[in-house]
N, C-alpha and C positions, 0 to 999 in steps of 0.2 A: 072395474079393472080394465085399463086400456089395453090396446093391442101390444104395445111394447112390453108391458108387464107380463102379459100372457106369453109372449114369445120368450121372455127371460125365464119364466117359471117352467115353460116346456123344456128349455135348454138344460136347466138344473136337473129336472126329472130324468131327461135322456142321459145326462152325464152319470147320474147315480145308477141308472139302470145298466149303462155300459160298464161301469166299474164293478158292479155286482156280478155281471155276466163274466167278466174277466176273471174275478176271483173264483167263481164256481169252475170255470175251465181250468184255471191253474190248480185248484185243489183236486180236480178229477185226474188231471195228468200226473200229479205227484202221487196220488193213491195208486194209480195203475202202475206207474213206474216203480214205486217202492215195492209193490207186491211182486212184480216180475223180477226186479232186482234181487229181492230176497230169495226168490225161487232159484235164480242163477247162483246166488251165493251159497245156498244150501247144497246145490249140486256140485259146487267146487270145494266142498269141505272134505278133508282127509280125516278118517277115523284114526285114532280115538279122540282127536282134538275138536272142540266145538268152535273152531275158527276156520274161516274160509281162506283159500288162497287169495281171492279177491272178493271183497264185500261191497257190492254196488249201492245198496240203499243209502248209506251215509253220504256217498259222493253225489247221488241224485238229489238228496235233500239239500246238500250244500249248494249245488248248482241252482236249485230253485230259489234259495235265499239270496243268492247273488244277482238273480234276474228280476227281483221284485223289490219295492221299497220296504224299508225297515218296518213301517207301520203295518204292513201286511204279512209279516213273517209268521203270525199266528196261523195263517191259512194253510201253508204246506205242513206245518207241524201237526195241526188238528187233522188234516186229511190223511197224514201218514199213520196216525194212530190206529184206526180200524184196519187198515191194510196190514200193519205190523201184527195186531192181534190175530188176524185171520191166518196169516202164513206161519206164525210161530206156534199157535195152538194146534194147527194141523200137523206140526212136526213132533208133537208130544212133549214140548218143552214145558216145564213147570211155570205156573203163572207168575211167581216171584221173579224167575229168570227172564220171562217175557217182558215184564215191566222194567226190570233193571236194564235189559238190553235197549229198550226204547229210550230210556233216560240217557244212556251212554251214546246212543246213536245221535240223538238230538243235541247232546252236549258237544259232540265233535263237530256237527254241522254249524251250530251256533258260534263256537269258538272260532272256527275258520272264517265264517262270514263276518263276524264282528271284528276280527283282526284286519281283514282286507278292507272293510269299510272304514276302519279307523286310520289305517295307513294311507288309503286312497280316498280321502273325503271328497265327495262330489264328483268322483271319477268313476267311469265304468271300466271294469276289468278288461284289459285288452291283451291277448296273448300274442299280438304282433308288436309288443313293446318289451324290450329286454328288461327294463325296470319292473314292469308289471309281472313278467314271467318270474323274476327272482323273488318278488314279494309273494307271489302265489306259492312258489315252492317252499319258502321259509314259513309262511303263515299257515296255509291250508294243508300242504303235503307233510310238513315236518311237525309243527307245533301242535296243531289241532289233534291229530292221532296220538301224539305223545302224551298230552295232558289227559285226554279222554280215556286213554288206555288204562290208566290207573283205576278209574271208575269201573270200567268194563270187567277187567280181569279180577279186580277186587270183589265184585259181585259174583263172578263165576266161582271164585275160590271159596267165598263165604257160603254160597248156596251148595257147593260141592258138585257142580255140574261137570267141571272139567277134571280130567285125570292126570294131566301133566303138571309139571312144576310151574310156579307163578311166572318166572322170568321167561320160560319157554313159551308159554301161552301169550305173555305180553309181547314178546318179540314177533311171534307169528301174527298176532292181532295188529300190531303196529304196521308191519310191512303189508299186511292185507289191505288195511284202510288207506295207507299211504299210496299203494299201487292203484287202488280203485280211484282215489282222488286224482292221481296223476294221469290215468288213462281216460276216465269218464268226464270229469269236470271240463277240461278244455274242449272236448268234443261237443258236449251239450251246450255250454255257454256260447262258444264261438258260432255254432250253427243257429242257436236260438236268437242271437242278436242280429240276425238278418243275413248271414252268409248264404243261406239257402236261396235267398232271392237273387243272388248274383249268378245262380245256375242258369237263369233264363237268358242271361247276356253272354254265356260262354259260347265261344265259336266252336264250329265242328271240329277244327283241328285240335283245340284244347280237349274237347270231349274224347277224341281218339287218344290223345296223350294220356289222359287220366285213366281210360279203360286199359291201355297197355301197361301202365304203371301198376295198377291193382292186380291185373291178371298175372303179371310177372311176380309181384309180391306173393300172391296166393300160391303160385306154382313153386317157388322157392321155399315158402313156409311148409307146404305139404311135403316137400322133398325132405326137409329137415325133421319136422316133428312127427312124421310117420315112419321114420327109420327105426329098425329094431334096435334095442339097446346094445351097446358094445361095438357098434360099427367103427372100424378104424378111420373112416372119413368124417366122423361126426364133428371133431374139433374145427376142421376146415370149413365144414358146411354151415357152422354158426355165423360165418361172415357173409354168407350168400345173400341175405336180405338187405345188407347194409347199402349197396348201391341204390336200391329201390327206395329205401328209407331216406337217403340223402337227396335223391330225386324229388321225393315228395316234399322234403323240407325246403328245398331251394325253389322249386317251381310252384308248389301249392300252398306254401306257408303253414301257419299253425293249424288251419282247418284240415289241410291235406295230411300233415304228419300225425295229427291226432286220430284221424280215421285210419291211417296206416298202422299206428300203434295198436288200436283196438283190434285190427285184423291179426297182427302178430301175437298179441296177448291171447286172443281166443284160440289160435292154433297151438300156441305153446302150452296153455293149460289143458286144452283137449288132449294133446298128446301125453302130458303127464298123467292125466286121469286114466288114460288107456294104456299106461306103462309103455309108451312109445317115445321116441325122441331122446335127446340128451339128458333130460332131467328125470331119469328113472334109475332104479337099481339100488337106492338107499331106503332108509326109513321114511314113512310118510312125512315126518317133520323135516327131514333133510331134503326130500323132493320138493316139498312146498317152499322151503327157504330158497332152494336153488332157482325155482321159477321166478320167485319174487325178486330176488337180487338181479337176475338176468334182465327182466323187464324194466326194473327201475334204472339199472345201469344204462340201458338202451334209451329209455324214454327221457330222462333228465337232460342229457346233453343234446339230444335231437330237438327237444322242445325249445331249449335255449338257442340252439343254432337256427331253428326256423324263425324265432322271434327276431334275432339279430339280422337275418337275411331279409325278412319282410320289412323291418324298420329301416334297413339300408335302402331297400328299393323305394320305400315311401319318401325317405329323405332325398334320394336322388331325383325322384319324380317331382317332389316339391321344389327342389333346387332348379330343375329344368323348367318348371312352370314359372318360377320366380324370374329366371333369366329371360325366358320368352316374354314375359310381361315387361320386364325392364327394357328389353330391346324394342318392344312395341312403343313404350314410353319415349325411348330415345328417338326412334324414327319419326314419331309424331310431335316431338317437341318443337316449339316455335323458335327455339335457339339452336344455332349450329352446335353439334356434338360430335366428338370423335372419341373412339376407344382405342387406346394404344397399349400394346404388350410392354410390360415394364422391363423385361429382360433386355430387349434389343430395340425398343421404341418403334416396333413395326405396328402400322395401323391395322386394327382388327375390324373396325366397323365405323361408318360415318352415316349421318342421316341426310335427308334431302336438303335441309337448310344449309348444311355444310357444303354440299355439292353446289348449291346456288351461290354461296359466298365465295368459294375458292375456284369454281369453274372446272373442277375435276369430277368425273363420274365415279360412282362408288367402286366399280370394277377397276378403275385406274388407280384408285388410292389404296384399297385393301392390299396388304402384302408388301407395301413400300413404307419407308420411314419418312418422318417429317424432314430429315436432312435431304433425302432424295428429292422430295417435292420442293424444298427451299421455302417452306412456309414462313419460318421465322425471319423477319427482316434483320434482326440482331441475333446471331447465334448464341451469344452469352445469355440471352433471356431464356433460351431452351434449357441450358445447363442450370441456370438459377431456379427455374420452375421445377425441374426434376429434383434438385436438392431440397426444395421446400416440400415437395410431395412425399419425400422420405419421412418427414416429420408428421404427416397426417394431412388433414383437409386444408386445401389452399383456397383462399378467398380473395377476390378483387386483385388479381395479379395483372398489372397493366403491361401490355406489350404490343408492338406493331407486327402485324402478320401480312404476308405477301400472297396475293392470289396468282392464278395462272398467267394472267396478262401482265403481271408486275405491279399491279396497283397495291397501294399500301392501305391497310385498314387499321385504325386505332381500335384495339380490343381490350376487354377485361376477361380474364380466365378465372373460372371456378372449377376446381377439380378434387377428386378423391381417389383412393385406391379401392378397387373392387375385384372380385373374382369372377371370371367368365369361363365356364367349362373347365374348372380347375386350374386356370392360368391367372396369375396375378397381373392385373391391368390397371391403367390410369384412365379414368373417364374425365374428359375436358369439356366443359360447357363454355361456349364462346359467346360473348355479347359484343356486337359490333357497335362501338360508340363513336364512329367516325362523324356521323351527322351531329351528335351531341357535342363533340369537341369543336366542330366548326361553329355551331350555335354559341358555345361558350366563348370562343374567340371573337365572334361578331358581337356578342353582348359586352365583352370586355372592351372592344374597340369603341363601341357606342358609349359605354360608360366613361371612358377616357375622354371621348369627344364632348360628352355632356359636362364633365368636370371642367374641361378647358373653356367651354362656352360660358359656363356659370362664372368662371374666374374673369373672363373678358367682360361679361355683363356687369359684374361687381365693380371692376375697374372703370367701366363706363359711367357708373353711378358716381364714382369718386373723381371723375374727370375734372370737375371744377376745382376741387381742393388740390388735386395734383397739379393742375395748371398754376394755381396760386403758389404751391410748393416750389415749382420750377421758376415762377416769375421772380421770386426773391433773389436767388443767386444770379439770374440774368440781369436784373435791375442793378445789383451790386457791381456786376462786371461792367455794365454800361457806364455807371457813375464813375468808377475808377478810371475807365478808359478816357472819359470826357475830361476828368480832372487832369489826367496826364497831358491831354492835348492842350488844355489851357495853360499848364505850366510851360509846355514847350513853346507855345505862342509868345509868351512873355520873355522866353529865353533866360528864365531865372531858376530853372529846375535843378535841384541838388540830387546827387546820387542816392542819398539815403531815402529821400521822398520817393524817388522812382522805384527803388527796391520794395518799399512798403506797398506802393500801388500794385506792382506786378505780383507781390506775394498775395494780396487780397484777391487779385483776379484768378490766380491759380487755385486758391482755396475755394472760392465760389464756383469755379469751374468743376473741381472735383465733387463738390456738394451736388451740383446739378447732374454730374455723370453718374453719381451713386443712385440718385433717384431714377434716372433713365435706365441704369443697369437693372435695378430691381424691377422696374416696369417691364423691361424686355424679358426678364426671367419669368415673370408672371404671365406675360402674353405668349411666351414660347410654348409650343406643343411638342412633347417628347415622352420617352419611356420613363417610367418610375425609376429613380436612382436613390437607393438607400445609402445613407452614410451616417456617421456619428455626428449628432447635433446637440447643442446645448440649449436648453429651454429659455434661459435668460437671453441668449443671443437672438432667439426667434422673436421674443417679445420686443427687444430693442428694434429689430429690423421692421417689424410690423408697425410699431409706434412711429417710426420714421416715415413709413409710407402713408400712414393715417394722420400725420401731424397737421397737414393743411385742413383736413375735414374736422379734426378735433378743435383746431384754433377757430375756424369759421363758426362752429356751433358753440364756441365758448365753453368747452368742456375741459375740466381740470382732470389731470391724470396723476394717479398715485401708483407707484410700483413698489412691491416688496418681494425682492428676488432672493432666492436661497443661495447661500454661498457654496453649497456642495450637494451632491446626489441628484442632479437634475439633467444628466446626460442620457440621451436615448438614441435610437436608430430610426431613421425615417427619411422621407423625401422632403427636402427643405421647401420647395415651391408649394407642394400640396399642403404641408402643415402651416405654412404662411397663409395659404388661402383660407384654411379653417379658422385661424386666429383673426385674420382680416375680416372674415365674414361675421364672426362673433363681435368684434369691435364695432363694425358698421351697424349691426343690429342693436347693439347697446346704445350707440349714438342716437338712433331713431327712436328707441324706447324712451330716452331721456328728453325727447321733444314734447312729451306730454306735459300738460299744465301741472304745476306743483312738484315737478321732479327735481331731485338734487342732482345737478349736473356734474357728477363726480364718477369717474371711471377708475376702478382699482384692478390692477393685474398683479397676480402673485404666482410664484412657483415654490414648490416644496416637495421633498420626497415623502412617499407614503410608508406606512409600517411594513408593507410587504415588498418594498423595493421598487415600486412604480414611481414614475414622475408625474406630479400633479401641476396643472396650469389652471389658475382661476381667473375668470373674467366676470367682474362684479359691477353692475350698473346701479344707478339710483333712480330708475324709471318706475312705471306704475306696476311692474310685475306681469306675470303671465296668467291670463284668465284660467280658472280651475277647469273649465270645460275643454280647454285646449291642451292641458298639461299632458295627458295620456297619449295624445296623437300629435304632439308638437313636431316630432321628427318624421312624420309620415309625409310622403310626397304631396304637393299642392295644398298643404296646410300652412296658413300664414295669417298674421295679424295686421299686415300692411294692405292698404287699399290698392296699391299698384303692384304688389309682389306676386310671383308665381308660386311660392312656397316650395322651392327646390333647394334653397341655400342650406338649411339645416339638415335636410335629408342627404344631400351630397356630402356635407361635412361629416355626418355620422358614418357614412359608407367609407369615407377616407380614413377616419380614425379606426374603424373596425378592420380595415385592410392592413393597418399598422399594428394590429394586435391590441388595440386599446379600447377605451370607452368614452362616450360623450354623454354627460349627465347634466341635469338641470333641476333647480329648486328655487322657490320664491324665498326671498329673505324675510326675516321676522318683521322688520320695520317697513321697508319698501325696496322695490327693485328685485332683480333675479340674479342668481349665480350660476354660471355655466362652469362645469368642472371637466377638464380634459385629462384622462388617464392614459399614460403611455408606458410601454415596457422600459424599465430602467436598465442601465448597464452597470455591472459589477465593477467596483473600483472607479466610480465616476470621479472626474476631476474636481478639485476644490478651488 
């Protein structure tokens, strides 16, 4: 056996020994308590009834069952049996009655404990909870004595030990056990659960207060319950202990009121037994019932009142602790936070980050409104935020806020309604996104610049074809002008011939002007301008620009343009750039050996209302290893390419709310499909 095994075995043995010792101690305490309680119960019995004014053994047994696990309930029951036999046989009670009373006593304790454990599974009975106090009163004080009373009085009647009527004894027995449970169980359970340990932490002032309270209660109790019967001041004196009892309930909670009730019950019963105080002058049954009713009527509301007050204190303390923790979190938050009273928008609190952002010290901000500080750059935003907060949590509310020096901060607010010290407030968490906005603007500026440079670079690649495209109209203009000069030199020109020559010159000039105009538009750098565009027109314009390149490469073009449903919104220049880039890539792809030099461009509406533009080439297709990352930056199949054209094209299409997709054709070549948002009621 190794050291770990020996240690574990020793721990198990120690655990068993400790549990056994605890059970022995519990059994011993129950036996002693039961014996003493029975002695007290017999002393409080009025002849000729075999029922005590207050019968402690059942209550003590119930308290023991509530304090230990269910698996150990046999211990107090077994320990109580010899104590029961000893005290009952000493009193000259028949053995049958002794055994019957033990059964009824145990039955009452078991019913009460079982009911409480069933209703409060896994919970420890707490008399500082209004719910627990009500369950205790209904289950242990009312139901258990009521059900067990039939067993008890039935045995008394059957054996012939009692001389009174069944219902008289039943009533006396019920109130006797209910009163004992009501007075004894809260005292035993609350103090046994560790309340006595808190006495070590009680301040001297509280000790003086407790001493004064119980001395006052003792003095008033003795004044009342030692009065001779028939005193004219007796009805008024019954209210004398009430201030002290309320004092105990409010200041000392369930533990204090239970101890105070034990003192009052002891004095009242002592006075009745000695024929003193307000509960004398009648028959023994009447005096017993009067004492019981008085004590029950006092104990029930005070016990509930103490539970409510203690629960309220705990709730208030928990709320205070929660608010303090929340404020600590607020003040240590990395984000600026302010708490604003909802009724008048007065600032209740701010943290250090808020002070650093806005330039106001906390003392300067608290007590003033956001209007007085002029925090909102746009006052309408303040009203909008307040209106949104009425509906609940506010997330990502963008607004511009102004600091003390007048600087504007782009911010995003997150807020919710909270309660601070009973006041409904708004908590606002502020995220300063000024730097982020500037970075986004700079990134957008750089993206626009990159798109423009990419367009210029692409046009540079097409410069030879564009020069050829311009050379044709310029050559035609020169030829017509030279022909006119020759005719004029011969002095044989006719008006009709001159008109035709001039018409050709104008036509070719317009043709050259259109090419130059489109080039200028593509070279121009400006803001994005969205407008209604027709996909067919875009294709025609792009093919006009690429005509020279297509002719030089000997590429045949086929167009299949839809007659309807191909209107979209977008920036004409940027979409021309995308299509021109796709056409240029297709031309280069068809330079591969064995390619079919055929470019097909189609338009069609999709089933979900989008506009589709297809660019289909007859080249070698896209290698499988590049298909997944074709649109990534710096990925290219060209030996001299940078790999930015398709990446920029996809970003442009995405900014237009569309998609740019690609697939290889079944036979050869690739198809690029451009999807753009359609416009309802597109022209035909």
